[in-house]
C-alpha positions as CSV (number, residue, x, y, z in Angstrom):
1,M,0.0,0.0,0.0
2,V,1.1,3.5,-0.7
3,S,1.9,5.6,2.4
4,V,0.0,8.9,2.3
5,R,0.4,12.1,4.3
6,P,-3.3,13.0,4.7
7,A,-4.7,16.5,4.5
8,A,-4.3,18.1,7.9
9,V,-5.7,21.6,7.5
10,A,-8.6,21.0,5.1
11,G,-11.7,22.6,6.6
12,M,-9.5,25.2,8.3
13,F,-7.3,26.9,5.8
14,Y,-9.3,25.9,2.8
15,P,-12.5,24.0,2.1
16,R,-12.7,20.3,2.9
17,D,-15.3,19.5,0.3
18,A,-13.7,18.8,-3.1
19,R,-16.3,20.6,-5.1
20,A,-16.2,23.7,-2.9
21,L,-12.4,23.7,-3.0
22,A,-12.2,23.3,-6.8
23,A,-14.7,26.1,-7.2
24,G,-12.9,28.3,-4.6
25,V,-9.5,28.0,-6.3
26,K,-11.1,28.6,-9.7
27,D,-12.7,31.7,-8.4
28,L,-9.5,33.0,-6.9
29,L,-7.6,32.4,-10.2
30,G,-10.5,33.9,-12.1
31,G,-10.3,37.0,-10.0
32,V,-6.8,37.9,-11.0
33,E,-6.8,41.3,-12.7
34,D,-4.0,40.6,-15.1
35,F,-4.8,40.3,-18.8
36,S,-1.3,39.9,-20.2
37,P,-0.9,36.8,-22.5
38,R,1.9,34.6,-21.3
39,L,5.1,34.5,-23.4
40,A,7.1,32.8,-20.7
41,F,6.6,31.1,-17.4
42,P,8.5,31.5,-14.1
43,K,11.2,29.2,-12.8
44,A,10.2,29.9,-9.3
45,I,7.4,31.6,-7.4
46,V,7.1,33.0,-3.8
47,V,3.6,32.7,-2.3
48,P,1.9,33.2,1.1
49,H,0.4,30.4,3.1
50,A,-2.5,31.7,5.3
51,G,-6.0,30.6,4.9
52,Y,-7.4,31.3,1.5
53,V,-9.9,33.9,2.8
54,Y,-6.9,35.9,3.9
55,S,-4.1,35.3,1.4
56,G,-5.7,33.3,-1.4
57,A,-5.9,36.2,-3.8
58,V,-2.3,37.1,-3.4
59,A,-1.2,33.5,-3.9
60,A,-3.5,33.2,-7.0
61,R,-1.7,36.1,-8.6
62,A,1.5,34.0,-8.7
63,Y,-0.2,30.8,-9.7
64,D,-1.9,32.7,-12.6
65,E,1.6,33.1,-14.0
66,L,1.6,29.3,-14.5
67,S,-1.5,29.3,-16.6
68,G,0.4,28.0,-19.7
69,V,2.6,25.3,-18.1
70,R,0.3,22.3,-17.8
71,G,2.2,19.4,-19.4
72,I,5.5,21.2,-19.3
73,V,6.2,21.5,-15.5
74,R,6.1,17.9,-14.2
75,R,8.0,18.4,-10.9
76,V,7.6,20.9,-8.1
77,V,10.2,21.5,-5.4
78,L,8.2,23.0,-2.5
79,L,9.8,24.6,0.5
80,G,8.0,26.1,3.5
81,P,8.9,26.9,7.1
82,V,8.0,24.6,10.0
83,H,5.4,26.0,12.4
84,R,4.9,23.2,14.9
85,V,7.8,20.8,15.0
86,P,11.3,22.4,15.1
87,V,14.0,20.7,13.0
88,R,17.6,21.3,12.1
89,G,17.8,21.4,8.3
90,L,15.4,20.6,5.5
91,A,13.0,17.8,6.4
92,A,11.7,15.4,3.8
93,P,8.8,12.9,4.4
94,T,8.7,9.1,4.1
95,A,5.2,9.3,2.6
96,E,4.8,8.3,-1.1
97,A,2.1,10.9,-1.6
98,F,0.4,14.0,-0.1
99,E,-3.3,14.1,-0.1
100,T,-5.8,17.0,-0.5
101,P,-9.5,16.9,-1.2
102,L,-8.6,17.2,-4.9
103,G,-6.6,13.9,-4.9
104,L,-3.2,12.5,-4.3
105,V,0.1,14.2,-5.3
106,P,3.0,11.6,-5.7
107,I,6.3,12.3,-4.0
108,D,9.3,12.2,-6.3
109,R,11.4,9.8,-4.3
110,E,14.1,9.8,-7.0
111,A,14.6,13.5,-6.6
112,L,14.8,13.1,-2.8
113,R,17.6,10.5,-3.3
114,E,19.6,13.1,-5.2
115,V,20.0,15.2,-2.0
116,E,19.8,12.5,0.7
117,D,23.6,12.5,1.1
118,L,23.6,16.2,2.1
119,P,23.9,16.6,5.9
120,Q,21.3,19.3,6.1
121,V,18.6,17.0,4.6
122,L,16.8,14.8,7.1
123,V,13.7,12.7,7.2
124,S,10.9,13.8,9.6
125,D,7.2,12.8,9.2
126,A,6.5,14.7,12.3
127,A,7.6,18.0,10.7
128,H,5.2,17.4,7.9
129,A,2.2,15.9,9.7
130,M,0.4,19.1,10.6
131,E,2.4,21.7,8.6
132,H,0.2,24.0,6.6
133,S,2.8,26.1,4.8
134,L,3.2,23.3,2.2
135,E,-0.3,21.8,2.2
136,V,-2.1,25.0,1.3
137,Q,-0.1,25.3,-1.9
138,L,-1.2,21.9,-3.2
139,P,-4.7,22.7,-4.4
140,F,-3.4,25.6,-6.4
141,L,-0.7,23.4,-7.9
142,Q,-3.2,20.6,-8.7
143,T,-5.5,23.1,-10.4
144,V,-2.9,24.8,-12.6
145,L,-0.6,22.0,-13.3
146,G,-2.8,18.9,-13.4
147,G,-0.4,15.9,-12.8
148,F,3.0,16.5,-11.3
149,S,5.3,15.0,-8.7
150,L,6.3,16.8,-5.5
151,V,9.6,17.3,-3.7
152,P,8.5,18.8,-0.3
153,F,10.8,20.2,2.4
154,A,9.6,21.5,5.7
155,V,12.5,23.9,6.5
156,G,13.7,24.5,10.0
157,S,17.1,26.0,11.1
158,A,19.5,26.1,8.1
159,S,22.0,28.5,6.6
160,V,21.5,30.3,3.3
161,E,24.1,28.1,1.8
162,E,22.5,24.9,2.9
163,V,19.1,25.8,1.4
164,A,20.8,27.0,-1.8
165,Q,22.8,23.8,-2.1
166,V,19.6,21.7,-2.1
167,L,17.9,24.0,-4.6
168,E,20.9,23.9,-6.9
169,R,20.9,20.1,-7.0
170,L,17.2,20.0,-7.9
171,W,17.1,23.1,-10.1
172,G,16.5,21.1,-13.3
173,G,15.1,22.6,-16.5
174,P,11.6,23.7,-17.6
175,E,10.2,20.5,-16.1
176,T,10.9,21.8,-12.6
177,L,9.2,24.6,-10.7
178,I,10.4,25.9,-7.4
179,V,7.9,27.2,-4.9
180,V,8.8,29.0,-1.7
181,S,6.0,29.5,0.9
182,T,6.2,32.5,3.2
183,D,4.1,35.2,4.8
184,L,5.6,38.5,5.7
185,S,5.4,40.3,9.1
186,H,3.1,39.2,11.9
187,Y,0.8,41.1,14.3
188,H,1.8,44.8,13.8
189,G,-0.9,47.4,13.4
190,Y,-2.1,48.0,9.9
191,E,0.0,51.1,9.0
192,E,3.1,49.8,10.7
193,A,2.8,46.5,8.9
194,R,2.5,48.3,5.6
195,Q,5.8,50.1,6.2
196,V,7.6,47.1,7.5
197,D,6.4,44.9,4.6
198,A,7.2,47.5,2.0
199,G,10.8,47.5,3.1
200,T,10.9,43.7,3.1
201,V,9.3,43.6,-0.4
202,A,12.0,45.9,-1.7
203,R,14.7,43.8,-0.1
204,I,13.3,40.6,-1.7
205,A,13.3,42.3,-5.1
206,A,16.9,43.3,-4.6
207,H,18.0,39.7,-3.8
208,A,18.7,40.3,-0.2
209,S,19.5,36.9,1.5
210,D,19.6,38.1,5.1
211,I,15.9,38.6,5.6
212,D,14.9,37.6,9.2
213,H,11.9,35.8,10.6
214,E,10.4,39.1,11.9
215,E,10.2,40.2,8.2
216,A,9.1,36.9,6.7
217,C,8.2,33.7,8.6
218,G,9.6,31.7,5.7
219,A,12.8,33.6,5.6
220,T,15.1,30.6,5.7
221,P,13.9,29.0,2.4
222,L,13.3,32.4,0.9
223,N,16.9,33.5,1.6
224,G,18.2,30.3,-0.1
225,L,16.1,30.9,-3.2
226,L,17.2,34.6,-3.4
227,C,20.8,33.5,-3.1
228,C,20.4,31.2,-6.1
229,A,18.6,33.8,-8.0
230,K,21.3,36.4,-7.5
231,A,24.0,33.9,-8.5
232,R,22.1,33.2,-11.7
233,N,21.2,36.8,-12.3
234,I,17.4,36.1,-12.2
235,P,15.2,39.1,-11.5
236,V,12.6,38.9,-8.8
237,R,9.3,40.5,-9.9
238,L,6.7,41.6,-7.3
239,L,3.2,40.5,-8.3
240,A,1.0,41.4,-5.4
241,A,1.2,42.5,-1.8
242,C,-1.3,43.3,1.0
243,N,-2.1,42.2,4.6
244,S,-5.0,40.6,6.4
245,G,-6.4,44.0,7.2
246,D,-7.1,44.4,3.4
247,T,-8.8,41.1,3.1
248,A,-10.7,39.4,5.9
249,G,-9.2,40.5,9.2
250,G,-9.2,43.5,11.6
251,R,-6.5,46.1,11.4
252,D,-5.1,46.1,14.9
253,R,-2.9,43.0,14.5
254,V,-2.3,42.0,10.9
255,V,-0.2,39.5,8.9
256,G,1.5,40.5,5.6
257,Y,1.4,38.7,2.3
258,S,3.2,39.0,-1.0
259,S,3.8,37.0,-4.1
260,F,6.8,37.1,-6.5
261,A,7.8,35.4,-9.8
262,L,11.3,34.6,-10.9
263,Y,11.8,34.3,-14.7
264,E,15.0,32.5,-15.7
265,G,16.5,33.7,-19.0
266,A,15.8,36.7,-21.2
267,E,12.1,37.3,-21.8
268,I,11.1,37.4,-25.4
269,S,10.3,40.8,-26.8
270,L,6.8,41.5,-28.2
271,D,8.3,42.3,-31.6
272,E,10.2,39.0,-31.7
273,A,7.1,37.1,-30.5
274,G,4.9,38.8,-33.1
275,A,7.2,38.1,-36.0
276,T,7.5,34.5,-34.9
277,L,3.8,33.9,-34.6
278,V,2.9,35.6,-37.9
279,G,5.7,33.6,-39.5
280,I,4.1,30.3,-38.2
281,A,0.7,31.3,-39.5
282,R,2.0,32.4,-42.9
283,G,4.2,29.3,-43.2
284,A,1.2,27.0,-42.5
285,I,-0.9,28.6,-45.2
286,E,1.9,28.7,-47.8
287,Q,2.7,25.1,-47.2
288,N,-0.9,24.2,-48.0
289,L,-1.0,26.5,-51.0
290,F,2.5,25.9,-52.5
291,G,4.1,23.1,-50.6
292,A,6.6,25.6,-49.0
293,A,8.6,24.4,-46.0
294,S,7.3,25.4,-42.6
295,P,9.7,27.0,-40.1
296,S,11.2,24.7,-37.6
297,L,10.7,26.2,-34.1
298,D,11.6,24.8,-30.7
299,A,11.5,27.7,-28.3
300,P,10.0,26.8,-24.9
301,W,7.4,29.6,-25.0
302,L,6.0,28.1,-28.2
303,K,5.4,24.8,-26.4
304,Q,3.1,26.4,-23.8
305,P,-0.6,25.7,-24.2
306,A,-2.2,28.9,-25.4
307,A,-5.2,30.3,-27.2
308,S,-5.0,32.3,-30.4
309,F,-7.1,33.6,-33.3
310,V,-5.9,34.0,-36.9
311,T,-7.6,36.6,-39.1
312,L,-7.3,37.2,-42.8
313,H,-8.4,40.3,-44.6
314,K,-8.6,40.7,-48.4
315,K,-8.5,44.3,-49.7
316,G,-9.8,45.4,-46.3
317,D,-12.7,42.9,-46.1
318,L,-12.8,39.9,-43.7
319,R,-11.6,36.7,-45.5
320,G,-11.5,34.3,-42.6
321,C,-11.2,34.2,-38.9
322,I,-10.9,31.1,-36.7
323,G,-9.4,30.7,-33.3
324,S,-9.4,29.0,-29.9
325,L,-10.9,30.3,-26.7
326,Q,-9.1,27.9,-24.4
327,A,-5.5,26.9,-24.1
328,V,-5.6,23.2,-25.1
329,R,-2.6,22.7,-27.3
330,P,0.9,24.2,-27.7
331,L,1.0,27.8,-29.0
332,A,2.9,27.1,-32.2
333,Q,0.5,24.3,-33.1
334,D,-2.6,26.4,-32.2
335,V,-1.5,29.2,-34.4
336,A,-0.7,26.9,-37.3
337,Q,-4.0,25.0,-37.1
338,N,-6.0,28.2,-36.7
339,A,-4.3,29.7,-39.7
340,L,-5.2,26.7,-41.8
341,A,-8.8,26.8,-40.6
342,A,-9.1,30.6,-41.2
343,A,-7.8,30.2,-44.7
344,F,-9.4,27.0,-45.8
345,R,-12.2,26.0,-43.4
346,D,-14.1,29.1,-42.3
347,P,-17.7,28.2,-43.3
348,R,-18.5,31.7,-44.3
349,F,-16.0,31.7,-47.2
350,P,-14.7,29.4,-49.9
351,P,-11.2,28.0,-49.4
352,L,-8.4,30.5,-50.0
353,T,-6.7,30.2,-53.4
354,A,-3.2,30.9,-54.4
355,A,-4.3,33.8,-56.6
356,E,-5.9,35.5,-53.7
357,W,-3.0,35.1,-51.2
358,P,-1.0,38.1,-52.4
359,Q,-4.0,40.3,-51.8
360,C,-4.4,39.2,-48.2
361,E,-3.4,40.7,-44.8
362,L,-2.7,38.4,-41.9
363,E,-3.2,39.0,-38.2
364,V,-2.5,36.8,-35.2
365,S,-4.2,37.5,-31.8
366,L,-2.8,35.9,-28.7
367,L,-5.4,35.6,-26.0
368,C,-5.0,35.8,-22.2
369,A,-7.1,33.4,-20.1
370,A,-10.8,34.5,-20.0
371,R,-12.0,35.9,-16.7
372,P,-15.7,35.6,-15.6
373,L,-17.5,38.8,-15.2
374,R,-19.6,39.0,-12.0
375,F,-22.5,41.5,-12.3
376,A,-25.6,42.3,-10.5
377,D,-27.7,43.5,-13.4
378,E,-27.4,44.8,-16.9
379,A,-26.3,48.2,-15.9
380,D,-23.5,46.8,-13.7
381,L,-22.4,44.6,-16.7
382,L,-22.3,47.6,-19.1
383,D,-20.4,49.6,-16.5
384,Q,-17.7,46.9,-16.3
385,V,-17.2,46.3,-20.0
386,K,-14.4,48.3,-21.6
387,P,-14.9,49.0,-25.3
388,G,-11.8,48.5,-27.4
389,E,-10.1,46.4,-24.8
390,D,-12.4,43.5,-23.8
391,G,-13.1,40.5,-25.9
392,L,-16.3,38.9,-24.7
393,I,-17.5,35.4,-24.5
394,L,-21.3,34.9,-24.0
395,E,-22.8,31.6,-23.0
396,A,-26.5,30.7,-22.4
397,E,-28.8,27.7,-23.1
398,G,-26.0,25.6,-24.3
399,R,-24.9,28.1,-26.9
400,K,-21.7,30.2,-27.0
401,A,-20.2,33.0,-29.0
402,T,-17.3,35.4,-28.8
403,F,-16.2,38.7,-30.3
404,L,-12.5,39.7,-30.3
405,P,-11.7,43.3,-29.1
406,Q,-11.2,44.2,-32.7
407,V,-15.0,44.0,-33.3
408,W,-15.4,47.2,-31.2
409,Q,-14.1,49.1,-34.3
410,S,-17.3,48.3,-36.2
411,V,-19.7,48.1,-33.2
412,P,-18.6,50.7,-30.7
413,D,-21.8,50.8,-28.6
414,K,-21.8,48.5,-25.6
415,R,-25.4,47.4,-25.7
416,A,-25.3,46.9,-29.5
417,F,-22.0,44.9,-29.1
418,L,-23.8,42.5,-26.7
419,D,-26.9,42.4,-28.8
420,E,-24.8,41.3,-31.8
421,L,-23.1,38.7,-29.6
422,I,-26.5,37.3,-28.6
423,R,-27.4,37.1,-32.2
424,K,-24.1,35.4,-33.1
425,A,-24.7,32.8,-30.4
426,G,-28.1,32.0,-32.1
427,L,-30.1,33.1,-29.1
428,P,-33.4,34.9,-29.2
429,K,-32.9,38.7,-29.4
430,E,-34.9,39.2,-26.2
431,T,-32.5,37.0,-24.2
432,R,-31.8,38.7,-20.9
433,L,-28.1,39.4,-20.2
434,T,-28.6,38.4,-16.5
435,R,-29.3,34.9,-17.6
436,C,-26.0,34.7,-19.5
437,A,-22.5,33.8,-18.4
438,I,-20.1,36.4,-19.7
439,S,-16.3,36.3,-19.6
440,R,-13.8,38.7,-20.9
441,Y,-10.3,38.5,-22.2
442,R,-7.7,40.7,-23.8
443,V,-5.5,40.0,-26.8
444,M,-2.1,40.9,-28.0
445,K,-2.3,41.5,-31.7
446,F,0.4,40.9,-34.3
447,G,0.0,41.6,-38.0
448,M,1.6,42.3,-41.3
449,G,0.6,44.0,-44.4
450,S,-0.2,42.2,-47.6
451,V,1.6,39.0,-47.8
452,D,3.5,40.0,-50.9
453,G,5.3,42.6,-48.9
454,R,3.6,45.7,-50.3
């Protein structure tokens, strides 16, 4: 039988019921107000570990950075501070899996064997038994990653170098994500905590590796990660910060929270990304028309699941537009397949011909993850919608339709835009918006002039 470390804080730090937990994590991720399509994913994140009602939104901001890594990240090295059982070093469990209401997460025993010879690595089931700093991260990881193996360490007393040595051995490549769990200051008044935490946040961003436990309860694993990041010249990007007085607690004695992302390697520029994606779309179409060779591309960012639309115009008129609303296949594949569909399988148009191709203009839109809009009534919905920026997805009665943000150019009125979306979905024109589920997304557009270069 597989030995399992059971969930210890379900029902306290997060919901015990699996459905409620899945819905709660989904809501937290859906509430992230960041609409940037992902062109890369972090090597490491720093996240808080309080109850979800307190710090869940701050944690979700970091986990949202991982929206495109399902199937790429297959191993998570997770470090958090001990709160109940003191240990000297980094404690690994003997369990074969950790359990949450969302299921079992297997422990990567092979990875643990890679560091078992280090004197600072020990085995302690007691350190893990009731430890929440690691457990509260698992439902987020299960939601965004799907299947993965876990390398968990409950970190007690250890030097910066000892933590860094473990991380360096397990650093790996794109298949490995490092997660450090830490809150910030504890039990100051609201304004004092804001000042203290602002200083700590600045020091974290500057790769300080001498943060103390009054500044961050997970200072020991955090300092080790920051030491590695500085040695590798990896920037530390602040994503979100607040305290319990901003979320669900009083303001007399608060706890601070923050989240960070560490991106390894130079991030791709928008110009380079655009040229690459347009090249993929053009290459797919020209291979179909002329038998031309498609570009061979192997960049990691192109392997991330992503959603895209490809649009063709001929002499200023729409000639085809097909796309994906959900990230279900690698970006390069998604763009290529949508280009072929827009050119040859859009049911509104006949298949594109070689004679037409030189008269066409090509545009690729990269979508961010859609966020559900929560609204009380029609007026509230119209107040939230941002013309020219929001792409909208409308769903009702088993029907679904979307308009890219580009459609605002021809339908600039909010109510008319939604009326046209109702019509596109094949719904009765009297359909009430309050009976519809509506999500919004943003796009990053890349285009070129006529494909003959004029």
